[in-house]
C-alpha positions as CSV (number, residue, x, y, z in Angstrom):
1,X,-6.3,5.4,-15.1
2,X,-3.3,7.8,-14.8
3,X,-1.7,8.6,-11.7
4,X,0.9,11.0,-11.2
5,X,4.3,10.1,-9.2
6,X,4.3,11.2,-5.8
7,X,7.0,13.9,-4.8
8,X,8.4,13.1,-1.9
9,X,10.7,15.1,0.8
10,X,13.4,13.1,2.9
11,X,15.6,14.6,5.1
12,X,19.7,13.6,5.3
13,X,21.0,15.1,7.8
14,X,20.2,18.7,7.7
15,X,19.6,18.7,3.9
16,X,15.8,18.0,2.3
17,X,15.8,15.9,-0.9
18,X,13.1,15.4,-3.1
19,X,12.4,12.6,-5.5
20,X,9.1,11.3,-7.6
21,X,8.2,7.8,-6.3
22,X,5.7,5.4,-7.4
23,X,3.5,6.4,-4.0
24,X,-0.1,6.4,-4.5
25,X,-3.1,5.9,-1.9
26,X,-5.3,2.9,-2.1
27,X,-8.7,3.0,0.2
28,X,-9.0,-0.2,2.5
29,X,-11.9,-0.9,4.1
30,X,-12.6,-4.2,6.6
31,X,-15.2,-6.2,5.0
32,X,-17.1,-7.0,7.8
33,X,-17.6,-3.5,8.5
34,X,-16.9,-1.3,4.9
35,X,-18.2,1.9,6.6
36,X,-14.3,3.0,7.7
37,X,-12.2,3.0,5.4
38,X,-8.5,4.9,5.0
39,X,-6.3,5.5,2.2
40,X,-3.0,4.9,3.1
41,X,-0.3,6.3,1.1
42,X,1.8,3.5,-0.2
43,X,4.6,2.4,-2.6
44,X,3.8,0.1,-5.9
45,X,6.3,-2.4,-5.6
46,X,7.2,-4.8,-7.9
47,X,9.2,-6.9,-5.9
48,X,6.8,-6.7,-3.0
49,X,5.1,-10.4,-2.9
50,X,2.8,-9.1,-0.7
51,X,0.8,-5.9,0.3
52,X,2.1,-4.8,3.4
53,X,0.1,-2.1,5.5
54,X,0.6,-0.3,9.3
55,X,-0.4,-2.0,11.3
56,X,-1.8,1.3,13.0
57,X,-4.4,0.7,10.2
58,X,-5.6,-2.4,10.9
59,X,-6.5,-1.6,13.8
60,X,-8.4,1.6,12.9
61,X,-9.9,-0.6,9.9
62,X,-11.4,-2.9,12.9
63,X,-9.3,-5.5,12.8
64,X,-8.5,-8.1,15.5
65,X,-4.8,-8.0,14.3
66,X,-3.4,-11.2,16.2
67,X,-6.7,-13.3,15.0
68,X,-5.4,-13.2,11.5
69,X,-3.0,-15.6,10.2
70,X,0.4,-15.4,11.3
71,X,3.5,-15.5,9.3
72,X,7.2,-13.5,8.8
73,X,7.8,-12.2,5.3
74,X,11.6,-11.3,4.1
75,X,12.9,-8.5,2.3
76,X,15.9,-6.8,1.1
77,X,18.8,-7.9,2.5
78,X,17.7,-10.7,4.8
79,X,15.4,-8.1,6.9
80,X,12.4,-10.0,8.4
81,X,8.7,-8.7,9.5
82,X,6.5,-10.2,11.6
83,X,2.4,-9.7,10.3
84,X,-0.6,-11.1,10.1
85,X,-2.7,-11.5,7.2
86,X,-6.2,-10.7,6.4
87,X,-8.7,-10.2,3.8
88,X,-9.6,-6.2,2.7
89,X,-11.2,-4.5,0.5
90,X,-9.3,-2.7,-2.1
91,X,-10.1,0.3,-3.9
92,X,-8.3,2.6,-6.6
93,X,-9.9,5.9,-7.4
94,X,-8.9,7.7,-10.0
95,X,-7.5,11.0,-9.1
96,X,-9.3,13.0,-12.5
97,X,-12.9,11.0,-11.7
98,X,-12.5,10.0,-15.6
99,X,-12.4,6.5,-14.9
100,X,-14.6,3.8,-12.7
101,X,-12.7,3.1,-9.5
102,X,-11.2,-0.2,-9.3
103,X,-12.7,-2.7,-6.6
104,X,-11.6,-6.1,-5.2
105,X,-11.0,-7.9,-2.1
106,X,-7.6,-9.8,-1.2
107,X,-4.8,-10.2,1.8
108,X,-3.5,-7.9,2.8
109,X,-0.4,-8.2,5.6
110,X,-0.6,-5.8,8.4
111,X,2.9,-5.9,10.3
112,X,3.0,-6.5,13.9
113,X,5.4,-3.7,14.2
114,X,4.5,0.2,13.3
115,X,6.5,0.8,10.2
116,X,9.9,2.9,10.4
117,X,9.7,6.4,11.0
118,X,12.3,7.3,8.3
119,X,9.7,7.7,5.8
120,X,6.8,9.1,8.0
121,X,4.6,9.5,4.4
122,X,4.9,5.5,3.5
123,X,2.0,3.5,5.7
124,X,1.7,1.1,2.6
125,X,3.8,-1.1,0.0
126,X,1.7,-2.7,-2.7
127,X,3.0,-5.3,-4.0
128,X,2.2,-9.0,-5.9
129,X,-0.6,-10.2,-3.7
130,X,-3.2,-7.6,-2.7
131,X,-2.5,-5.2,-6.0
132,X,-0.5,-6.5,-8.8
133,X,-2.9,-9.6,-9.2
134,X,-6.0,-7.3,-9.6
135,X,-3.7,-4.9,-11.9
136,X,-2.1,-3.8,-15.2
137,X,0.8,-1.4,-13.9
138,X,2.5,0.8,-16.5
139,X,5.3,3.0,-15.4
140,X,6.5,5.8,-17.1
141,X,9.0,7.6,-15.3
142,X,8.6,10.7,-14.8
143,X,5.2,11.0,-15.9
144,X,2.9,9.3,-14.3
145,X,1.8,5.6,-13.4
146,X,-1.0,3.9,-15.3
147,X,-3.2,1.2,-13.6
148,X,-6.1,-0.6,-15.4
149,X,-8.0,-3.7,-14.0
150,X,-6.7,-7.4,-15.2
């Protein structure tokens, strides 16, 4: 499926900066209560080992966050994020509605603390575990991202 790059506005000082980034919406649900779902906007990040989602989304999906498998993940520059792994249902919809959705179950890491407010639009990072493990992704900047099921 073909997904366009997202135009994102950020503010530096008093200037608005617009950038094209590989942010997509992926629908998540709790397999124990699939009637509730949410589609966080997140960065497709080939350098991330895990899919990390804002804690608020996990709470909305009726996860008992602290009951998951606790871990601390490291990022660029040695930054560390504390959180919990849970199994989640993932659905990637074709924005043009021409192809079947890609559906699978995998682990998601819910951050213990809320995501930084510097990028309020972003509520997820889609990494190897939870995204690339199930998809083939081709980046064709700035036109589009192609996502196919493995």
